[in-house]
C-alpha positions as CSV (number, residue, x, y, z in Angstrom):
1,M,89.9,77.8,124.5
2,Q,90.0,77.8,120.7
3,H,86.6,76.3,120.5
4,Y,85.1,79.5,122.0
5,M,86.9,81.9,119.7
6,E,84.3,83.9,117.8
7,P,84.7,86.9,115.3
8,A,83.7,90.2,117.0
9,P,84.5,93.9,116.6
10,V,87.7,94.8,118.4
11,K,87.1,97.2,121.3
12,I,90.2,99.4,121.1
13,K,91.0,103.1,121.1
14,Y,91.5,104.2,117.5
15,F,93.9,107.1,117.8
16,T,97.3,106.2,119.4
17,P,100.7,107.9,118.9
18,G,101.5,105.2,116.3
19,V,98.2,105.8,114.5
20,I,98.8,109.5,114.4
21,F,102.3,109.0,112.9
22,I,100.8,106.7,110.3
23,S,98.1,109.3,109.6
24,L,100.8,111.9,108.8
25,I,102.4,109.5,106.3
26,A,99.0,109.0,104.7
27,L,98.3,112.7,104.6
28,N,101.7,113.3,102.9
29,G,100.9,110.7,100.3
30,I,97.5,112.2,99.6
31,I,99.0,115.6,99.0
32,F,101.4,114.2,96.3
33,L,98.6,112.1,94.9
34,L,96.5,115.2,94.4
35,G,99.5,116.8,92.8
36,R,99.8,113.9,90.4
37,F,96.1,114.3,89.2
38,I,96.1,118.1,89.1
39,F,99.5,118.7,87.5
40,G,100.2,115.4,85.7
41,I,102.3,112.4,86.3
42,G,105.5,114.1,85.2
43,A,105.2,116.7,87.9
44,V,105.4,114.1,90.7
45,T,107.5,111.2,89.3
46,N,110.8,110.7,87.6
47,L,109.2,108.5,84.9
48,N,110.0,109.2,81.2
49,N,109.9,107.6,77.8
50,Q,112.8,105.3,78.7
51,Y,111.4,104.3,82.1
52,P,107.6,104.2,81.6
53,W,107.1,102.5,84.9
54,G,108.8,102.6,88.3
55,I,107.9,101.7,91.9
56,W,104.2,102.4,91.4
57,I,104.0,99.4,89.1
58,G,106.9,97.4,90.6
59,L,105.8,97.8,94.3
60,D,102.2,99.1,94.4
61,V,101.0,96.7,91.7
62,G,103.5,93.9,91.2
63,A,104.4,93.4,94.9
64,G,100.9,94.4,96.1
65,V,99.2,91.7,94.1
66,A,101.7,89.1,95.5
67,L,101.4,90.2,99.1
68,A,97.6,90.0,98.9
69,A,97.8,86.3,98.0
70,G,96.9,85.4,101.6
71,G,93.3,85.9,100.7
72,F,93.0,83.1,98.0
73,T,95.5,80.7,99.7
74,T,93.7,80.8,103.0
75,A,90.3,80.6,101.3
76,A,91.5,77.5,99.4
77,L,92.9,75.9,102.6
78,G,89.8,76.7,104.7
79,H,86.9,76.3,102.3
80,I,88.1,74.1,99.4
81,F,90.3,71.7,101.4
82,H,88.1,72.0,104.5
83,K,90.8,72.6,107.1
84,D,88.4,73.9,109.6
85,K,91.0,74.8,112.3
86,Y,92.1,77.7,110.0
87,E,88.7,79.4,109.9
88,V,89.8,81.7,112.7
89,I,92.3,83.4,110.3
90,T,90.2,83.4,107.2
91,R,88.4,86.7,107.8
92,P,91.5,88.7,108.6
93,A,93.2,87.3,105.5
94,L,90.1,88.2,103.5
95,L,90.1,91.8,104.8
96,T,93.8,92.1,104.1
97,A,93.4,90.8,100.6
98,M,90.4,93.1,99.9
99,L,92.3,96.2,101.0
100,G,95.4,95.1,99.2
101,Y,93.7,94.6,95.9
102,T,91.8,97.9,96.3
103,F,95.1,99.7,96.5
104,V,96.6,97.6,93.7
105,A,93.7,99.0,91.6
106,M,94.5,102.5,92.9
107,G,98.1,102.0,92.0
108,V,97.2,101.2,88.4
109,F,94.8,104.1,88.3
110,T,97.5,106.4,89.6
111,D,100.2,105.1,87.2
112,I,98.2,105.4,84.0
113,G,99.1,108.7,82.2
114,R,95.5,109.1,81.0
115,W,93.9,107.8,84.1
116,Y,90.4,108.7,82.8
117,Y,90.7,105.9,80.3
118,I,91.0,103.2,82.9
119,W,87.6,101.8,81.9
120,H,88.7,101.0,78.3
121,P,89.7,97.3,79.0
122,L,86.1,96.7,79.9
123,V,85.0,97.7,76.4
124,F,88.0,97.4,74.1
125,W,89.1,93.8,74.6
126,N,92.6,92.7,73.4
127,H,92.5,89.0,73.8
128,S,96.2,88.5,73.0
129,S,97.5,91.0,75.6
130,P,98.6,89.6,79.0
131,L,98.1,93.1,80.4
132,F,94.4,92.9,79.4
133,E,94.2,89.5,81.2
134,V,95.8,91.0,84.3
135,G,93.5,94.0,84.3
136,I,90.3,92.0,83.8
137,C,91.2,89.3,86.4
138,V,92.1,91.9,89.0
139,M,88.8,93.8,88.4
140,F,86.8,90.5,88.7
141,Y,88.8,89.3,91.7
142,L,88.4,92.6,93.5
143,T,84.6,92.3,93.0
144,V,84.7,88.7,94.3
145,L,86.6,89.8,97.4
146,Y,84.0,92.4,98.2
147,I,81.2,89.8,97.7
148,E,83.1,87.4,100.0
149,F,83.2,90.2,102.7
150,L,79.4,90.8,102.5
151,P,78.5,88.0,105.0
152,V,80.7,89.8,107.5
153,V,78.6,93.0,106.9
154,T,75.3,91.2,107.1
155,E,76.4,89.5,110.3
156,R,77.2,92.8,111.8
157,F,73.9,94.6,111.0
158,I,71.2,91.9,110.9
159,G,69.0,92.7,113.8
160,N,71.0,95.8,114.5
161,V,69.8,98.3,111.9
162,K,69.3,101.6,113.7
163,L,68.9,104.4,111.2
164,P,68.3,107.8,112.8
165,G,65.5,110.3,112.5
166,A,63.2,110.1,109.4
167,L,65.1,107.0,108.2
168,K,63.8,104.9,111.1
169,R,61.0,103.6,108.8
170,L,63.6,101.9,106.7
171,N,65.0,99.9,109.6
172,R,62.8,96.9,109.0
173,P,63.0,96.8,105.2
174,V,66.8,97.1,105.3
175,D,67.0,94.3,107.9
176,K,64.8,92.1,105.6
177,L,67.1,92.9,102.7
178,L,70.2,92.0,104.7
179,R,68.6,88.7,105.8
180,A,67.7,87.8,102.2
181,L,71.2,88.8,101.0
182,D,72.7,86.6,103.7
183,R,70.6,83.6,102.7
184,G,71.5,84.0,99.1
185,L,75.2,84.4,99.8
186,D,75.1,81.3,102.1
187,K,73.9,79.2,99.1
188,T,76.2,80.6,96.5
189,M,79.4,81.6,98.3
190,F,81.3,78.4,97.2
191,I,81.0,79.7,93.6
192,F,82.8,83.0,94.5
193,I,85.4,81.2,96.6
194,I,86.4,78.9,93.7
195,A,86.2,81.8,91.2
196,G,88.5,83.8,93.5
197,V,91.2,81.1,93.6
198,V,91.1,80.6,89.8
199,L,91.2,84.3,89.0
200,S,94.1,84.8,91.4
201,C,96.2,82.0,89.8
202,L,95.5,83.5,86.4
203,H,96.7,87.1,87.1
204,Q,99.5,86.1,89.5
205,S,101.1,84.2,86.7
206,S,100.2,86.7,84.0
207,L,102.2,89.4,85.8
208,G,105.3,87.3,85.0
209,T,104.2,87.0,81.4
210,L,104.5,90.8,81.1
211,M,108.2,90.6,81.8
212,V,108.7,87.6,79.5
213,I,107.6,89.9,76.7
214,A,110.4,92.3,77.7
215,H,112.9,89.5,76.9
216,S,116.3,91.0,76.0
217,K,115.4,94.1,78.0
218,M,115.6,91.9,81.2
219,H,118.8,91.0,82.9
220,P,119.6,87.3,82.4
221,L,119.4,86.5,86.2
222,W,115.6,87.2,86.0
223,E,114.8,86.7,82.3
224,T,113.3,83.2,81.8
225,P,110.4,81.7,79.9
226,I,109.1,80.1,83.2
227,L,108.7,83.5,84.8
228,P,104.9,83.2,84.9
229,L,105.3,79.9,86.9
230,L,107.8,81.5,89.2
231,F,105.5,84.4,89.9
232,L,102.7,82.0,90.7
233,L,104.8,79.8,93.0
234,S,106.2,82.8,94.8
235,A,102.6,84.1,95.4
236,F,101.8,80.7,96.9
237,S,104.9,80.9,99.0
238,V,104.1,84.3,100.5
239,G,100.4,83.9,101.1
240,F,100.6,82.1,104.4
241,P,103.6,84.1,105.8
242,M,101.6,87.3,105.0
243,V,98.7,85.9,107.0
244,I,101.0,84.8,109.9
245,M,102.7,88.2,110.2
246,E,99.4,90.1,109.9
247,S,97.9,88.0,112.6
248,I,100.8,88.4,115.0
249,A,101.1,92.2,114.3
250,A,97.3,92.7,114.8
251,S,97.3,90.6,118.0
252,R,100.1,92.7,119.5
253,S,98.5,96.0,118.3
254,F,95.1,95.1,119.7
255,G,96.3,93.5,122.9
256,L,95.1,90.0,122.0
257,K,96.8,86.6,122.4
258,P,98.1,85.2,119.1
259,E,96.6,82.0,117.9
260,K,100.0,80.3,118.0
261,E,98.6,76.7,117.5
262,V,96.8,77.8,114.3
263,L,99.7,79.8,113.1
264,S,102.2,77.0,113.8
265,G,100.0,74.7,111.8
266,L,99.9,77.2,108.9
267,A,103.6,77.6,109.0
268,G,104.0,73.9,108.3
269,Y,102.9,74.5,104.7
270,V,105.4,77.3,104.0
271,A,108.6,75.3,103.8
272,P,107.3,72.9,101.2
273,L,106.0,75.8,99.1
274,L,109.3,77.6,99.4
275,G,111.1,74.4,98.5
276,V,109.1,74.0,95.3
277,Y,109.8,77.6,94.3
278,L,113.5,77.3,95.0
279,A,113.7,74.0,93.1
280,F,112.3,75.7,90.0
281,K,114.3,78.8,90.5
282,I,117.7,77.1,90.9
283,G,116.9,74.4,88.4
284,D,116.1,77.1,85.8
285,M,119.3,78.9,86.5
286,A,121.3,75.6,86.1
287,I,119.6,74.8,82.7
288,R,120.1,78.4,81.4
289,D,123.6,78.6,82.8
290,T,123.0,82.0,84.4
291,F,125.0,81.4,87.6
292,K,128.0,82.9,85.8
293,Y,126.3,86.4,86.1
294,L,126.6,86.2,89.9
295,T,130.4,86.5,89.5
296,E,130.0,90.0,88.2
297,F,129.9,92.5,91.0
298,N,127.2,94.9,90.1
299,L,123.8,96.1,91.3
300,Q,121.9,93.3,89.6
301,S,124.1,90.5,91.1
302,V,123.9,92.0,94.6
303,M,120.2,92.5,94.5
304,F,119.6,89.0,93.2
305,T,121.8,87.5,95.9
306,I,120.0,89.4,98.6
307,E,116.6,88.4,97.2
308,V,117.3,84.6,97.0
309,V,119.5,84.2,100.1
310,V,117.7,86.5,102.6
311,G,114.2,86.3,101.1
312,F,114.0,82.6,100.4
313,I,116.8,80.3,101.5
314,I,117.1,81.6,105.1
315,P,113.3,81.6,105.8
316,F,113.1,78.2,104.1
317,R,115.6,76.8,106.7
318,M,113.8,78.6,109.5
319,F,110.4,77.2,108.6
320,M,112.0,73.7,108.5
321,S,112.7,74.2,112.2
322,K,110.1,73.0,114.7
323,A,111.4,75.4,117.3
324,V,110.8,78.4,114.9
325,R,107.3,77.2,114.0
326,E,106.4,77.0,117.7
327,S,107.8,80.4,118.5
328,T,105.8,83.6,117.9
329,T,108.9,85.7,117.5
330,G,110.5,83.0,115.2
331,L,107.3,82.9,113.1
332,F,107.2,86.7,112.8
333,I,110.8,87.0,111.7
334,A,110.6,84.0,109.2
335,S,107.4,85.3,107.7
336,F,108.8,88.8,107.4
337,L,111.8,87.5,105.5
338,V,109.6,85.7,103.0
339,I,107.5,88.8,102.5
340,F,110.7,90.8,102.1
341,G,111.9,88.3,99.5
342,V,108.8,88.4,97.4
343,F,108.6,92.2,97.7
344,L,112.2,92.5,96.5
345,N,111.6,89.9,93.8
346,R,108.9,92.0,92.2
347,F,111.0,95.2,92.6
348,N,113.9,93.5,91.0
349,N,111.9,92.1,88.1
350,F,110.1,95.4,87.3
351,V,112.8,97.9,88.1
352,I,116.3,96.5,88.7
353,A,116.3,93.8,85.9
354,Y,114.6,96.0,83.3
355,K,117.0,97.7,81.0
356,P,115.7,100.1,78.3
357,P,117.3,99.8,74.8
358,Y,118.8,103.3,75.0
359,I,119.8,104.6,78.4
360,L,120.5,108.3,78.8
361,D,120.0,108.4,82.6
362,V,119.2,106.2,85.6
363,Y,115.8,105.9,87.1
364,I,115.6,106.9,90.8
365,P,112.2,107.2,92.4
366,S,111.2,110.7,93.2
367,F,110.2,111.8,96.7
368,G,106.6,112.1,95.4
369,E,106.6,108.5,94.1
370,I,107.9,107.2,97.5
371,S,105.4,109.4,99.3
372,V,102.4,108.0,97.4
373,T,103.6,104.4,97.9
374,L,104.1,104.9,101.6
375,G,100.8,106.8,101.7
376,F,98.9,103.9,100.2
377,I,100.4,101.5,102.7
378,A,99.5,103.9,105.6
379,I,95.9,104.3,104.4
380,E,95.5,100.5,104.1
381,I,96.7,100.1,107.7
382,L,94.4,102.8,109.0
383,L,91.4,101.3,107.1
384,Y,92.2,97.8,108.5
385,R,92.2,99.2,112.1
386,L,88.9,101.0,111.4
387,L,87.1,98.1,109.8
388,V,88.1,95.5,112.6
389,R,86.6,98.0,115.1
390,I,83.3,98.0,113.1
391,F,82.9,94.5,111.8
392,P,83.4,91.0,113.3
393,V,86.7,90.1,111.6
394,I,89.1,89.1,114.3
395,S,88.3,86.1,116.5
396,Q,88.3,86.7,120.2
397,P,87.6,84.6,123.3
398,N,83.9,84.3,124.0
399,Y,84.0,83.7,127.7
400,G,80.2,83.6,128.0
401,A,80.0,80.7,125.6
402,A,82.8,78.9,127.4
403,A,81.0,79.3,130.8
404,S,77.8,78.1,129.3
405,A,79.5,75.0,127.8
406,K,81.1,74.2,131.2
407,F,77.7,74.5,132.9
408,E,76.1,72.1,130.4
409,I,78.9,69.6,130.9
410,K,78.5,69.7,134.7
411,G,74.8,69.4,134.4
412,G,75.1,66.4,132.1
413,S,77.5,64.7,134.5
414,K,75.0,64.8,137.2
């Protein structure tokens, strides 16, 4: 049946009780977001001179960038290494990455005190700053993701441009423009795919460089000179689990059958990637002799243990199991644990491990910060559901093509 899977808009009812609930979360986030821009960042957050960043950077940006890694890992697997069987999940992964990076950019925009200066990195270049490299790479990669999504847009509207009223005269010119754009992208898309993979590797690692600069302000369990490598390897590790979980969740939400054969094959790459990450992580701890800090019972040691054991070691063992890889429920749970582990790793690095030189109080995210973060996630889910209804993103059985193929086979046998 897989041979007759073709991308097509999903025909589903948009508003359901679950969607309405998510919409309320999004609305609550938007209210606090407006408050941030109208009354200032201090009116909504608990950030101050000692804690200049919180969950908006640790989760919305740090974790958001990592969890959007499914876009470049799947693109590399499908287009660079030519694993054609994974083409069926490339578009959903691309859409997830595009939305993820869009809200990463929104997270940065929201967290900057003087948000109206966000354009400065484009003009005032600081070549020695890792933050500059992260900002430029994210901007470029987000642009690349939108370009990669353009063929999906052209496929949807070529031959189907139906502008109303006085705009009808533009139907033909717009259709020609879309066809020309499609031909141009078809010849040059490999450039953007390669650029996307390279840019992703650059800024994934540079996020770790930001915390290397913090040095003594970081807890020893996380402070290491190989932090850029660990950030990159953890992004590699979470890319495929994110695609697997998104695919299973979307299939259940839309009433479709999960592509278990494809997802099981994809899961086969996860254990080796997790193994490489754990080897560097544990090896680095052995070399720096930081295991001793685990004997101290405090917030840092507890969070580190949960991160490594629950988020990496347990799913590593699960993905090693053939029974788990062939079970939809097992794949979902194992993938969720990896996502949780990387999510917690970024939160730990940016929030838990960071210790200002002079501490007068403890940073606890405000209700407004949590609301904006949950609001971003909710809006991303709502946009994903909307876009898969409009554009051919998710592959579905094409029974007409299957019937036609069977007819040709029978005709040929005669």
